[in-house]
MIVEXPA-650176 format. One record per residue: residue number from 1; residue in one letter; z, x, y of N, C-alpha, C, O in turn. Coordinates in nm, 3 decimals. Last residue first. Layout:
REM residues N
    k  r     n_c3     n_c1     n_c2    ca_c3    ca_c1    ca_c2     c_c3     c_c1     c_c2     o_c3     o_c1     o_c2
  NUM  a        Z        X        Y        Z        X        Y        Z        X        Y        Z        X        Y
...
REM end
This chain:
REM residues 233
    k  r     n_c3     n_c1     n_c2    ca_c3    ca_c1    ca_c2     c_c3     c_c1     c_c2     o_c3     o_c1     o_c2
  233  x   -0.447    3.815   -7.418   -0.475    3.706   -7.512   -0.363    3.604   -7.507   -0.367    3.504   -7.578
  232  x   -0.531    3.935   -7.103   -0.423    3.915   -7.201   -0.456    3.795   -7.287   -0.490    3.688   -7.237
  231  x   -0.849    4.094   -7.064   -0.753    3.989   -7.032   -0.650    3.971   -7.142   -0.679    3.990   -7.260
  230  x   -0.887    4.443   -7.030   -0.909    4.323   -7.113   -0.806    4.217   -7.075   -0.689    4.249   -7.056
  229  x   -1.057    4.693   -6.862   -0.940    4.605   -6.860   -0.972    4.478   -6.937   -1.074    4.414   -6.912
  228  x   -1.163    5.015   -6.966   -1.193    4.874   -6.942   -1.064    4.791   -6.948   -0.975    4.817   -7.029
  227  x   -1.078    5.315   -6.790   -1.070    5.230   -6.909   -1.096    5.085   -6.874   -1.057    5.037   -6.767
  226  x   -1.324    5.489   -6.598   -1.199    5.415   -6.602   -1.196    5.327   -6.727   -1.299    5.272   -6.767
  225  x   -1.455    5.818   -6.630   -1.471    5.672   -6.650   -1.335    5.604   -6.663   -1.245    5.653   -6.731
  224  x   -1.399    6.057   -6.370   -1.375    6.015   -6.508   -1.392    5.864   -6.521   -1.350    5.790   -6.432
  223  x   -1.412    6.111   -6.103   -1.540    6.103   -6.176   -1.522    6.055   -6.319   -1.619    6.015   -6.384
  222  x   -1.154    6.134   -6.019   -1.232    6.021   -5.968   -1.360    6.000   -6.048   -1.410    5.889   -6.059
  221  x   -1.085    6.371   -6.145   -1.016    6.248   -6.184   -1.094    6.126   -6.139   -1.101    6.026   -6.210
  220  x   -1.247    6.552   -6.009   -1.267    6.531   -6.152   -1.205    6.400   -6.198   -1.263    6.328   -6.278
  219  x   -1.130    6.537   -5.757   -1.270    6.496   -5.775   -1.299    6.466   -5.921   -1.365    6.367   -5.954
  218  x   -0.882    6.646   -5.816   -0.889    6.506   -5.774   -1.032    6.452   -5.787   -1.052    6.336   -5.824
  217  x   -0.959    6.907   -5.868   -0.901    6.827   -5.977   -0.907    6.679   -5.944   -0.932    6.596   -6.031
  216  x   -1.037    6.984   -5.612   -1.137    6.978   -5.719   -1.087    6.894   -5.836   -1.163    6.818   -5.895
  215  x   -0.788    6.975   -5.486   -0.897    6.888   -5.438   -1.006    6.874   -5.544   -1.060    6.765   -5.564
  214  x   -0.652    7.174   -5.630   -0.603    7.035   -5.633   -0.713    6.938   -5.589   -0.728    6.830   -5.647
  213  x   -0.797    7.400   -5.557   -0.797    7.357   -5.697   -0.752    7.212   -5.709   -0.807    7.136   -5.789
  212  x   -0.725    7.405   -5.285   -0.865    7.391   -5.324   -0.874    7.339   -5.467   -0.950    7.247   -5.496
  211  x   -0.454    7.452   -5.300   -0.499    7.327   -5.240   -0.645    7.299   -5.274   -0.685    7.184   -5.291
  210  x   -0.449    7.709   -5.407   -0.397    7.599   -5.489   -0.442    7.464   -5.434   -0.464    7.370   -5.511
  209  x   -0.531    7.874   -5.198   -0.627    7.839   -5.304   -0.580    7.724   -5.392   -0.661    7.650   -5.447
  208  x   -0.423    7.770   -4.876   -0.385    7.821   -5.008   -0.490    7.781   -5.112   -0.535    7.667   -5.113
  207  x   -0.598    7.855   -4.583   -0.563    7.753   -4.681   -0.528    7.818   -4.814   -0.596    7.910   -4.859
  206  x   -0.445    8.081   -4.347   -0.554    8.040   -4.434   -0.505    7.932   -4.531   -0.385    7.921   -4.557
  205  x   -0.375    8.253   -4.053   -0.338    8.140   -4.137   -0.460    8.097   -4.218   -0.568    8.078   -4.161
  204  x   -0.463    8.440   -3.880   -0.380    8.488   -3.990   -0.324    8.373   -4.074   -0.236    8.395   -4.158
  203  x   -0.613    8.313   -3.682   -0.685    8.391   -3.782   -0.597    8.440   -3.896   -0.649    8.478   -4.001
  202  x   -0.592    7.993   -3.584   -0.505    8.109   -3.597   -0.557    8.195   -3.713   -0.546    8.155   -3.829
  201  x   -0.762    7.782   -3.618   -0.785    7.871   -3.504   -0.697    7.995   -3.505   -0.725    8.091   -3.433
  200  x   -0.890    7.669   -3.915   -0.768    7.727   -3.858   -0.800    7.820   -3.742   -0.860    7.925   -3.763
  199  x   -0.980    7.394   -4.105   -1.027    7.489   -4.004   -0.905    7.537   -3.927   -0.826    7.456   -3.879
  198  x   -1.060    7.232   -4.390   -0.948    7.304   -4.329   -1.004    7.410   -4.236   -1.068    7.505   -4.281
  197  x   -1.136    6.955   -4.578   -1.180    7.037   -4.464   -1.058    7.099   -4.399   -0.965    7.030   -4.359
  196  x   -1.250    6.796   -4.866   -1.140    6.871   -4.806   -1.198    6.959   -4.695   -1.298    7.027   -4.716
  195  x   -1.478    6.662   -4.916   -1.356    6.602   -4.968   -1.231    6.676   -4.920   -1.120    6.625   -4.933
  194  x   -1.793    6.590   -4.782   -1.674    6.674   -4.773   -1.553    6.598   -4.827   -1.529    6.483   -4.790
  193  x   -2.081    6.524   -4.984   -1.981    6.482   -4.886   -1.854    6.567   -4.896   -1.815    6.611   -5.004
  192  x   -2.263    6.572   -5.182   -2.284    6.637   -5.054   -2.183    6.601   -4.948   -2.196    6.642   -4.832
  191  x   -2.209    6.477   -5.429   -2.287    6.389   -5.343   -2.311    6.447   -5.205   -2.371    6.382   -5.119
  190  x   -2.038    6.664   -5.534   -2.178    6.669   -5.576   -2.267    6.579   -5.492   -2.388    6.602   -5.484
  189  x   -1.824    6.762   -5.252   -1.855    6.698   -5.380   -2.003    6.702   -5.411   -2.084    6.739   -5.326
  188  x   -1.681    7.045   -5.114   -1.790    6.949   -5.104   -1.821    6.894   -5.242   -1.841    6.970   -5.337
  187  x   -1.438    7.182   -4.917   -1.469    7.146   -5.055   -1.567    7.029   -5.048   -1.539    6.927   -4.984
  186  x   -1.412    7.443   -4.688   -1.463    7.309   -4.712   -1.486    7.292   -4.861   -1.548    7.378   -4.925
  185  x   -1.224    7.639   -4.473   -1.254    7.608   -4.612   -1.300    7.464   -4.620   -1.236    7.374   -4.565
  184  x   -1.212    7.903   -4.229   -1.234    7.762   -4.268   -1.265    7.752   -4.415   -1.324    7.843   -4.475
  183  x   -1.158    8.094   -3.946   -1.125    8.081   -4.088   -1.133    7.933   -4.128   -1.067    7.849   -4.068
  182  x   -1.442    8.071   -3.729   -1.299    8.052   -3.751   -1.274    8.048   -3.901   -1.360    8.002   -3.977
  181  x   -1.694    8.325   -3.719   -1.648    8.192   -3.762   -1.496    8.185   -3.763   -1.429    8.284   -3.795
  180  x   -1.774    8.497   -3.411   -1.727    8.497   -3.550   -1.694    8.354   -3.590   -1.669    8.270   -3.503
  179  x   -1.942    8.676   -3.158   -1.918    8.548   -3.225   -1.877    8.570   -3.371   -1.936    8.650   -3.443
  178  x   -2.010    8.866   -2.972   -1.877    8.873   -3.033   -1.842    8.745   -3.110   -1.724    8.712   -3.124
  177  x   -2.343    9.012   -2.997   -2.240    8.927   -2.936   -2.112    8.937   -3.018   -2.106    9.007   -3.119
  176  x   -2.529    9.162   -3.129   -2.515    9.186   -2.987   -2.415    9.095   -2.919   -2.401    9.099   -2.797
  175  x   -2.570    9.153   -3.402   -2.614    9.038   -3.323   -2.607    9.062   -3.172   -2.672    8.991   -3.096
  174  x   -2.461    9.309   -3.604   -2.600    9.328   -3.567   -2.656    9.216   -3.483   -2.775    9.187   -3.490
  173  x   -2.203    9.316   -3.683   -2.279    9.197   -3.720   -2.427    9.208   -3.685   -2.508    9.127   -3.730
  172  x   -2.125    9.566   -3.585   -2.102    9.534   -3.725   -2.186    9.415   -3.771   -2.236    9.414   -3.884
  171  x   -2.192    9.548   -3.311   -2.257    9.647   -3.397   -2.243    9.609   -3.544   -2.339    9.619   -3.620
  170  x   -2.031    9.334   -3.224   -2.176    9.332   -3.200   -2.252    9.430   -3.288   -2.362    9.401   -3.335
  169  x   -1.770    9.432   -3.311   -1.838    9.322   -3.380   -1.988    9.313   -3.348   -2.066    9.286   -3.439
  168  x   -1.608    9.692   -3.377   -1.710    9.665   -3.276   -1.803    9.558   -3.333   -1.904    9.591   -3.395
  167  x   -1.335    9.779   -3.467   -1.405    9.655   -3.502   -1.501    9.617   -3.389   -1.477    9.521   -3.315
  166  x   -1.162    9.986   -3.418   -1.287   10.017   -3.487   -1.369    9.896   -3.525   -1.461    9.906   -3.605
  165  x   -0.950    9.937   -3.260   -0.924    9.937   -3.404   -1.050    9.966   -3.486   -1.046    9.969   -3.609
  164  x   -1.071    9.928   -3.015   -0.978   10.038   -3.042   -0.950   10.051   -3.191   -0.930   10.161   -3.242
  163  x   -1.210    9.687   -3.043   -1.284    9.813   -3.035   -1.194    9.933   -3.064   -1.237   10.028   -3.130
  162  x   -0.994    9.508   -3.043   -1.083    9.515   -3.158   -1.159    9.648   -3.159   -1.171    9.713   -3.263
  161  x   -0.896    9.555   -2.785   -0.812    9.583   -2.902   -0.898    9.598   -3.026   -0.878    9.689   -3.107
  160  x   -1.111    9.468   -2.625   -1.070    9.609   -2.621   -0.982    9.648   -2.741   -0.992    9.759   -2.793
  159  x   -1.114    9.187   -2.700   -1.221    9.277   -2.742   -1.183    9.425   -2.730   -1.219    9.502   -2.819
  158  x   -0.928    9.015   -2.598   -0.897    9.080   -2.726   -0.999    9.186   -2.765   -0.974    9.266   -2.855
  157  x   -1.032    8.908   -2.370   -0.910    8.986   -2.356   -0.875    9.062   -2.484   -0.803    9.161   -2.480
  156  x   -1.250    8.755   -2.463   -1.275    8.883   -2.395   -1.151    8.970   -2.381   -1.161    9.093   -2.382
  155  x   -1.222    8.616   -2.786   -1.172    8.615   -2.649   -1.194    8.752   -2.584   -1.160    8.855   -2.643
  154  x   -1.519    8.576   -2.970   -1.389    8.641   -2.961   -1.347    8.650   -2.815   -1.427    8.687   -2.729
  153  x   -1.678    8.264   -2.985   -1.680    8.401   -2.932   -1.538    8.454   -2.924   -1.447    8.385   -2.877
  152  x   -1.713    8.077   -3.286   -1.648    8.099   -3.157   -1.665    8.244   -3.114   -1.667    8.335   -3.197
  151  x   -1.815    7.829   -3.506   -1.850    7.960   -3.449   -1.790    7.971   -3.309   -1.814    7.886   -3.223
  150  x   -1.782    7.580   -3.619   -1.667    7.670   -3.623   -1.699    7.810   -3.570   -1.618    7.901   -3.587
  149  x   -1.974    7.384   -3.676   -1.890    7.370   -3.556   -1.777    7.468   -3.546   -1.682    7.444   -3.471
  148  x   -2.160    7.406   -3.870   -2.032    7.348   -3.911   -1.932    7.341   -3.794   -1.819    7.296   -3.812
  147  x   -2.357    7.535   -3.730   -2.387    7.402   -3.784   -2.259    7.330   -3.826   -2.251    7.208   -3.818
  146  x   -2.231    7.781   -3.684   -2.259    7.692   -3.571   -2.283    7.550   -3.620   -2.234    7.454   -3.560
  145  x   -2.234    7.878   -3.945   -2.105    7.855   -3.880   -2.123    7.763   -3.758   -2.038    7.678   -3.733
  144  x   -2.508    7.910   -3.978   -2.440    7.806   -4.055   -2.304    7.775   -3.993   -2.262    7.659   -3.989
  143  x   -2.551    8.119   -3.788   -2.628    7.994   -3.784   -2.557    7.881   -3.858   -2.546    7.770   -3.807
  142  x   -2.449    8.370   -3.721   -2.356    8.258   -3.741   -2.428    8.123   -3.738   -2.372    8.024   -3.690
  141  x   -2.630    8.576   -3.722   -2.616    8.499   -3.599   -2.525    8.379   -3.611   -2.523    8.294   -3.521
  140  x   -2.660    8.539   -4.072   -2.701    8.610   -3.950   -2.693    8.522   -3.826   -2.742    8.409   -3.824
  139  x   -2.461    8.526   -4.310   -2.499    8.421   -4.215   -2.538    8.485   -4.082   -2.458    8.487   -3.989
  138  x   -2.459    8.609   -4.646   -2.475    8.661   -4.511   -2.531    8.551   -4.421   -2.634    8.490   -4.451
  137  x   -2.221    8.528   -4.895   -2.347    8.500   -4.828   -2.346    8.553   -4.686   -2.247    8.542   -4.615
  136  x   -2.108    8.616   -5.208   -2.078    8.625   -5.065   -2.211    8.619   -4.991   -2.302    8.696   -5.020
  135  x   -2.023    8.468   -5.518   -2.125    8.510   -5.424   -2.073    8.511   -5.281   -2.002    8.420   -5.239
  134  x   -1.757    8.612   -5.722   -1.830    8.500   -5.663   -1.928    8.552   -5.558   -1.917    8.667   -5.514
  133  x   -1.619    8.830   -5.795   -1.712    8.778   -5.894   -1.788    8.657   -5.843   -1.873    8.603   -5.914
  132  x   -1.524    9.117   -5.626   -1.545    8.973   -5.616   -1.652    8.928   -5.715   -1.762    8.983   -5.718
  131  x   -1.395    9.365   -5.576   -1.421    9.318   -5.713   -1.439    9.167   -5.716   -1.378    9.098   -5.798
  130  x   -1.380    9.471   -5.328   -1.274    9.378   -5.364   -1.294    9.315   -5.501   -1.222    9.224   -5.540
  129  x   -1.605    9.639   -5.321   -1.472    9.691   -5.286   -1.361    9.603   -5.340   -1.261    9.653   -5.392
  128  x   -1.815    9.464   -5.386   -1.784    9.576   -5.475   -1.642    9.627   -5.449   -1.568    9.655   -5.543
  127  x   -1.808    9.291   -5.168   -1.791    9.238   -5.303   -1.754    9.347   -5.402   -1.672    9.326   -5.491
  126  x   -1.859    9.472   -4.961   -1.732    9.398   -4.963   -1.705    9.344   -5.104   -1.592    9.352   -5.152
  125  x   -2.118    9.554   -5.021   -2.009    9.653   -5.019   -1.873    9.585   -5.029   -1.783    9.634   -5.097
  124  x   -2.249    9.306   -4.991   -2.252    9.377   -5.119   -2.137    9.477   -5.127   -2.068    9.485   -5.229
  123  x   -2.206    9.254   -4.723   -2.155    9.161   -4.823   -2.148    9.228   -4.959   -2.052    9.208   -5.034
  122  x   -2.355    9.463   -4.618   -2.209    9.466   -4.603   -2.144    9.370   -4.700   -2.037    9.399   -4.753
  121  x   -2.609    9.369   -4.684   -2.565    9.498   -4.737   -2.414    9.512   -4.727   -2.350    9.567   -4.817
  120  x   -2.625    9.133   -4.536   -2.615    9.124   -4.682   -2.569    9.256   -4.744   -2.499    9.256   -4.845
  119  x   -2.416    9.155   -4.236   -2.541    9.166   -4.312   -2.518    9.163   -4.462   -2.407    9.187   -4.510
  118  x   -2.169    8.901   -4.139   -2.213    9.038   -4.159   -2.338    9.045   -4.246   -2.365    8.952   -4.322
  117  x   -2.067    8.647   -4.118   -2.181    8.683   -4.033   -2.233    8.823   -4.056   -2.334    8.862   -3.996
  116  x   -2.007    8.493   -4.438   -1.966    8.584   -4.333   -2.086    8.617   -4.247   -2.199    8.615   -4.296
  115  x   -1.883    8.290   -4.695   -1.985    8.304   -4.591   -1.929    8.391   -4.479   -1.819    8.367   -4.429
  114  x   -1.854    8.238   -5.046   -1.795    8.291   -4.922   -1.908    8.318   -4.823   -2.015    8.363   -4.861
  113  x   -1.839    7.983   -5.278   -1.930    8.063   -5.197   -1.857    8.107   -5.072   -1.803    8.024   -4.999
  112  x   -1.760    7.866   -5.600   -1.709    7.923   -5.474   -1.816    8.009   -5.408   -1.876    8.095   -5.472
  111  x   -1.750    7.561   -5.774   -1.821    7.686   -5.752   -1.778    7.736   -5.614   -1.761    7.656   -5.522
  110  x   -1.546    7.364   -6.007   -1.600    7.405   -5.878   -1.673    7.537   -5.880   -1.661    7.616   -5.974
  109  x   -1.406    7.274   -6.227   -1.543    7.230   -6.210   -1.610    7.274   -6.083   -1.720    7.228   -6.051
  108  x   -1.166    7.379   -6.284   -1.163    7.249   -6.217   -1.303    7.199   -6.183   -1.319    7.095   -6.119
  107  x   -1.240    7.624   -6.379   -1.186    7.527   -6.476   -1.182    7.387   -6.417   -1.194    7.288   -6.489
  106  x   -1.309    7.745   -6.135   -1.413    7.714   -6.233   -1.364    7.611   -6.335   -1.438    7.520   -6.372
  105  x   -1.052    7.768   -6.026   -1.156    7.694   -5.954   -1.267    7.653   -6.050   -1.314    7.539   -6.046
  104  x   -0.931    7.931   -6.215   -0.879    7.795   -6.197   -0.981    7.708   -6.123   -0.995    7.590   -6.153
  103  x   -1.083    8.168   -6.180   -1.085    8.097   -6.309   -1.035    7.953   -6.296   -1.091    7.863   -6.359
  102  x   -1.016    8.227   -5.901   -1.150    8.186   -5.941   -1.153    8.118   -6.078   -1.222    8.016   -6.092
  101  x   -0.782    8.325   -5.805   -0.783    8.183   -5.841   -0.918    8.137   -5.894   -0.934    8.020   -5.928
  100  x   -0.852    8.585   -5.745   -0.746    8.563   -5.843   -0.744    8.418   -5.892   -0.710    8.392   -6.008
   99  x   -1.040    8.533   -5.543   -1.084    8.592   -5.670   -0.979    8.569   -5.779   -1.014    8.538   -5.892
   98  x   -0.869    8.442   -5.346   -0.969    8.350   -5.400   -1.023    8.402   -5.534   -1.047    8.324   -5.626
   97  x   -0.731    8.676   -5.293   -0.658    8.561   -5.349   -0.755    8.461   -5.410   -0.726    8.403   -5.515
   96  x   -0.942    8.823   -5.186   -0.878    8.870   -5.310   -0.797    8.758   -5.375   -0.794    8.746   -5.498
   95  x   -0.996    8.674   -4.956   -1.099    8.690   -5.059   -1.037    8.733   -5.193   -1.077    8.684   -5.298
   94  x   -0.753    8.706   -4.818   -0.799    8.573   -4.857   -0.902    8.581   -4.968   -0.897    8.504   -5.064
   93  x   -0.746    8.979   -4.772   -0.640    8.918   -4.853   -0.682    8.781   -4.903   -0.652    8.743   -5.016
   92  x   -0.975    8.993   -4.607   -0.970    9.065   -4.733   -0.864    9.006   -4.826   -0.889    8.987   -4.945
   91  x   -0.894    8.845   -4.386   -1.003    8.795   -4.468   -1.003    8.862   -4.605   -1.027    8.798   -4.707
   90  x   -0.704    9.020   -4.292   -0.660    8.886   -4.331   -0.767    8.818   -4.418   -0.735    8.745   -4.511
   89  x   -0.856    9.243   -4.222   -0.764    9.252   -4.335   -0.713    9.117   -4.383   -0.682    9.100   -4.501
   88  x   -1.189    9.258   -4.145   -1.069    9.178   -4.117   -0.974    9.183   -4.236   -1.008    9.131   -4.343
   87  x   -1.421    9.380   -4.222   -1.333    9.455   -4.133   -1.198    9.387   -4.113   -1.102    9.451   -4.070
   86  x   -1.573    9.197   -4.358   -1.503    9.298   -4.437   -1.404    9.376   -4.354   -1.311    9.435   -4.410
   85  x   -1.523    8.878   -4.183   -1.596    8.996   -4.227   -1.510    9.093   -4.304   -1.388    9.076   -4.314
   84  x   -1.437    8.612   -4.151   -1.492    8.685   -4.036   -1.569    8.811   -4.078   -1.669    8.845   -4.015
   83  x   -1.533    8.344   -4.373   -1.448    8.458   -4.337   -1.517    8.539   -4.228   -1.640    8.535   -4.214
   82  x   -1.536    8.032   -4.526   -1.585    8.110   -4.413   -1.485    8.220   -4.378   -1.367    8.192   -4.357
   81  x   -1.609    7.903   -4.824   -1.502    7.981   -4.762   -1.562    8.067   -4.651   -1.631    8.165   -4.680
   80  x   -1.678    7.612   -4.991   -1.728    7.705   -4.890   -1.610    7.771   -4.822   -1.521    7.704   -4.770
   79  x   -1.715    7.501   -5.314   -1.614    7.542   -5.215   -1.679    7.642   -5.121   -1.729    7.746   -5.165
   78  x   -1.881    7.231   -5.467   -1.889    7.365   -5.410   -1.775    7.384   -5.309   -1.745    7.295   -5.230
   77  x   -1.941    7.047   -5.773   -1.878    7.065   -5.642   -1.879    7.211   -5.599   -1.877    7.302   -5.682
   76  x   -2.263    7.096   -5.944   -2.123    7.057   -5.935   -2.067    7.079   -5.796   -2.140    7.125   -5.707
   75  x   -2.534    7.129   -5.945   -2.461    7.179   -6.061   -2.313    7.139   -6.060   -2.246    7.148   -6.162
   74  x   -2.622    7.038   -5.706   -2.680    6.975   -5.825   -2.603    7.014   -5.951   -2.606    6.942   -6.051
   73  x   -2.505    7.217   -5.535   -2.438    7.088   -5.553   -2.497    7.010   -5.671   -2.429    6.926   -5.728
   72  x   -2.694    7.419   -5.535   -2.566    7.443   -5.602   -2.491    7.312   -5.627   -2.421    7.298   -5.727
   71  x   -2.896    7.298   -5.386   -2.921    7.337   -5.525   -2.791    7.359   -5.601   -2.779    7.321   -5.718
   70  x   -2.770    7.268   -5.138   -2.813    7.149   -5.212   -2.838    7.181   -5.359   -2.805    7.101   -5.447
   69  x   -2.734    7.539   -5.056   -2.620    7.454   -5.088   -2.662    7.335   -5.174   -2.596    7.304   -5.274
   68  x   -2.912    7.809   -5.186   -2.918    7.685   -5.108   -2.806    7.594   -5.153   -2.784    7.573   -5.273
   67  x   -2.960    8.147   -5.169   -2.869    8.045   -5.221   -2.878    7.923   -5.129   -2.854    7.934   -5.008
   66  x   -3.161    8.417   -5.265   -3.145    8.303   -5.176   -3.058    8.196   -5.243   -3.081    8.159   -5.358
   65  x   -3.040    8.747   -5.319   -3.091    8.622   -5.374   -3.065    8.508   -5.276   -2.960    8.502   -5.213
   64  x   -2.921    8.983   -5.244   -3.051    8.952   -5.186   -3.114    8.826   -5.240   -3.231    8.798   -5.211
   63  x   -2.670    9.014   -5.332   -2.774    9.076   -5.415   -2.914    9.051   -5.359   -3.013    9.093   -5.419
   62  x   -2.510    8.869   -5.166   -2.494    9.015   -5.163   -2.598    9.088   -5.247   -2.615    9.210   -5.234
   61  x   -2.745    8.608   -5.061   -2.617    8.658   -5.109   -2.617    8.810   -5.111   -2.711    8.874   -5.062
   60  x   -2.894    8.435   -4.787   -2.901    8.541   -4.887   -2.761    8.583   -4.931   -2.670    8.592   -4.849
   59  x   -2.898    8.074   -4.755   -2.860    8.208   -4.710   -2.877    8.307   -4.824   -2.876    8.271   -4.942
   58  x   -2.950    7.755   -4.642   -3.000    7.853   -4.738   -2.973    7.991   -4.681   -3.020    8.023   -4.572
   57  x   -2.786    7.435   -4.614   -2.826    7.566   -4.564   -2.884    7.646   -4.678   -2.868    7.612   -4.795
   56  x   -2.665    7.114   -4.492   -2.727    7.199   -4.594   -2.766    7.332   -4.531   -2.778    7.342   -4.409
   55  x   -2.356    6.991   -4.379   -2.488    7.043   -4.345   -2.541    7.135   -4.456   -2.470    7.222   -4.506
   54  x   -2.199    6.729   -4.563   -2.198    6.871   -4.524   -2.339    6.917   -4.489   -2.433    6.886   -4.562
   53  x   -2.117    6.412   -4.448   -2.212    6.489   -4.527   -2.215    6.632   -4.475   -2.232    6.654   -4.355
   52  x   -1.771    6.308   -4.442   -1.896    6.345   -4.377   -1.987    6.419   -4.475   -1.942    6.479   -4.572
   51  x   -1.538    6.287   -4.590   -1.633    6.177   -4.595   -1.765    6.205   -4.529   -1.863    6.136   -4.555
   50  x   -1.355    6.484   -4.374   -1.357    6.419   -4.505   -1.446    6.294   -4.499   -1.429    6.208   -4.413
   49  x   -1.585    6.640   -4.139   -1.454    6.594   -4.183   -1.467    6.522   -4.317   -1.578    6.501   -4.367
   48  x   -1.750    6.894   -3.968   -1.752    6.802   -4.083   -1.611    6.768   -4.130   -1.529    6.857   -4.156
   47  x   -1.694    6.886   -3.618   -1.677    6.960   -3.743   -1.682    6.861   -3.859   -1.625    6.752   -3.848
   46  x   -1.755    6.926   -3.297   -1.790    6.833   -3.403   -1.792    6.911   -3.533   -1.881    6.992   -3.556
   45  x   -1.501    7.023   -3.061   -1.608    7.053   -3.155   -1.631    6.939   -3.254   -1.539    6.864   -3.289
   44  x   -1.282    6.990   -2.905   -1.408    6.934   -2.853   -1.525    6.958   -2.948   -1.638    6.918   -2.919
   43  x   -1.079    7.123   -3.025   -1.067    6.978   -3.019   -1.197    6.912   -2.972   -1.220    6.794   -2.997
   42  x   -1.129    7.390   -2.984   -1.163    7.334   -3.114   -1.160    7.182   -3.112   -1.232    7.117   -3.188
   41  x   -1.018    7.451   -2.740   -1.163    7.434   -2.747   -1.205    7.368   -2.878   -1.306    7.298   -2.882
   40  x   -0.750    7.475   -2.820   -0.788    7.372   -2.726   -0.939    7.344   -2.735   -0.982    7.229   -2.736
   39  x   -0.764    7.698   -2.987   -0.715    7.571   -3.041   -0.756    7.454   -2.951   -0.794    7.348   -2.999
   38  x   -0.846    7.894   -2.804   -0.935    7.854   -2.913   -0.894    7.720   -2.970   -0.980    7.636   -3.000
   37  x   -0.616    7.906   -2.644   -0.746    7.872   -2.584   -0.844    7.825   -2.691   -0.916    7.727   -2.671
   36  x   -0.424    7.990   -2.827   -0.409    7.859   -2.763   -0.542    7.813   -2.702   -0.576    7.695   -2.708
   35  x   -0.520    8.247   -2.887   -0.516    8.145   -2.992   -0.507    8.006   -2.932   -0.573    7.913   -2.979
   34  x   -0.482    8.369   -2.639   -0.617    8.359   -2.694   -0.623    8.252   -2.802   -0.719    8.175   -2.809
   33  x   -0.201    8.356   -2.612   -0.288    8.283   -2.519   -0.430    8.267   -2.572   -0.492    8.162   -2.551
   32  x   -0.129    8.524   -2.843   -0.093    8.382   -2.836   -0.178    8.305   -2.736   -0.226    8.197   -2.769
   31  x   -0.236    8.785   -2.778   -0.274    8.711   -2.897   -0.248    8.561   -2.883   -0.337    8.480   -2.910
   30  x   -0.139    8.934   -2.571   -0.266    8.863   -2.549   -0.302    8.770   -2.665   -0.390    8.685   -2.651
   29  x    0.082    9.071   -2.651    0.103    8.958   -2.560   -0.024    8.879   -2.535   -0.018    8.768   -2.482
   28  x   -0.026    9.282   -2.798    0.043    9.175   -2.870    0.057    9.051   -2.782    0.046    8.938   -2.831
   27  x   -0.116    9.448   -2.594   -0.212    9.382   -2.682   -0.149    9.265   -2.755   -0.212    9.160   -2.772
   26  x    0.130    9.525   -2.482    0.028    9.462   -2.397   -0.076    9.389   -2.482   -0.121    9.280   -2.445
   25  x    0.263    9.651   -2.695    0.313    9.524   -2.644    0.206    9.451   -2.562    0.192    9.329   -2.573
   24  x    0.055    9.778   -2.958    0.117    9.794   -2.826    0.155    9.657   -2.770    0.086    9.558   -2.795
   23  x    0.129    9.712   -3.304    0.048    9.686   -3.185    0.124    9.721   -3.057    0.244    9.696   -3.048
   22  x    0.295    9.734   -3.518    0.220    9.854   -3.480    0.140    9.835   -3.351    0.088    9.932   -3.296
   21  x    0.397    9.485   -3.557    0.492    9.592   -3.528    0.421    9.718   -3.480    0.480    9.800   -3.409
   20  x    0.173    9.340   -3.632    0.229    9.320   -3.498    0.325    9.432   -3.459    0.332    9.470   -3.342
   19  x    0.145    9.437   -3.898    0.039    9.457   -3.798    0.095    9.445   -3.657    0.067    9.529   -3.571
   18  x    0.376    9.343   -4.023    0.351    9.487   -4.015    0.248    9.519   -3.907    0.263    9.617   -3.834
   17  x    0.332    9.069   -3.995    0.453    9.129   -3.941    0.435    9.279   -3.924    0.474    9.336   -3.822
   16  x    0.092    9.043   -4.139    0.094    9.016   -3.996    0.217    9.079   -3.931    0.208    9.137   -3.822
   15  x    0.170    9.094   -4.402    0.079    9.186   -4.335    0.084    9.166   -4.184    0.080    9.263   -4.109
   14  x    0.339    8.874   -4.444    0.391    9.010   -4.456    0.301    9.110   -4.385    0.349    9.200   -4.316
   13  x    0.162    8.661   -4.412    0.276    8.674   -4.321    0.332    8.817   -4.325    0.368    8.872   -4.221
   12  x   -0.014    8.704   -4.625   -0.064    8.708   -4.487    0.051    8.729   -4.389    0.038    8.806   -4.293
   11  x    0.158    8.670   -4.845    0.088    8.796   -4.825    0.041    8.811   -4.681    0.056    8.918   -4.621
   10  x    0.237    8.404   -4.806    0.338    8.510   -4.806    0.272    8.646   -4.783    0.326    8.728   -4.709
    9  x   -0.011    8.275   -4.834    0.063    8.267   -4.707    0.168    8.377   -4.698    0.186    8.437   -4.592
    8  x   -0.070    8.324   -5.102   -0.154    8.383   -4.998   -0.081    8.383   -4.864   -0.089    8.480   -4.789
    7  x    0.230    8.392   -5.290    0.129    8.303   -5.235    0.047    8.377   -5.130    0.090    8.479   -5.076
    6  x    0.262    8.652   -5.536    0.303    8.589   -5.410    0.192    8.501   -5.358    0.074    8.529   -5.378
    5  x    0.172    8.554   -5.874    0.185    8.650   -5.766    0.232    8.576   -5.640    0.239    8.454   -5.639
    4  x    0.010    8.458   -6.119    0.152    8.488   -6.105    0.170    8.596   -6.000    0.182    8.714   -6.032
    3  x   -0.231    8.200   -6.080   -0.197    8.343   -6.074   -0.048    8.363   -6.050    0.013    8.292   -5.970
    2  x   -0.231    7.923   -6.306   -0.213    7.973   -6.171   -0.176    8.122   -6.174   -0.099    8.165   -6.259
    1  x   -0.480    7.780   -6.512   -0.361    7.866   -6.503   -0.352    7.924   -6.362   -0.452    7.968   -6.305
REM end
């Protein structure tokens, strides 16, 4: 069953319009060049694509439990959702939309894991705040994000804006740098291969959860036994 609410894209667009209206013009003018720079750099990255084997990892979740991708794949397909952190309102909207679609993801045979560079304690607070029933994993130093080719340093021109808004990423992530994962979604089959890959250099654009459910449904259809063909008598 699909959630009866505005699409994630509609929610993100509405918030972005409000956000931009409140930004000083000088800060607003820095956004597009920074995005263009990231988009250009993304072309040189090696990112898991459809058919590639997804890099394995082991990370702590919000409860301090170790989660290994390979172990979860033994139980069924896995959806990896990379988000920048609890401080990012676009990530918050994405996480809440994912929670609303969680029953549909489970019905389609999938498991959802969110990954953020913030500490496990922050993952716990984020899960409690947004009533998340899926696991949120702490990726210290963006180790897994680097393995997936999606870790980028925040553009230096944008850092004063982030600090003014209270988003001091070196402090929040406890790393001393400004690295965050690009918004990304990967759907991985039980064989460890990627069946859907979506990486977005524009932080206010995210993949619709409906596309994730569709990819999982397609996996289920491929896994179903095909009827035997009998020659015409």
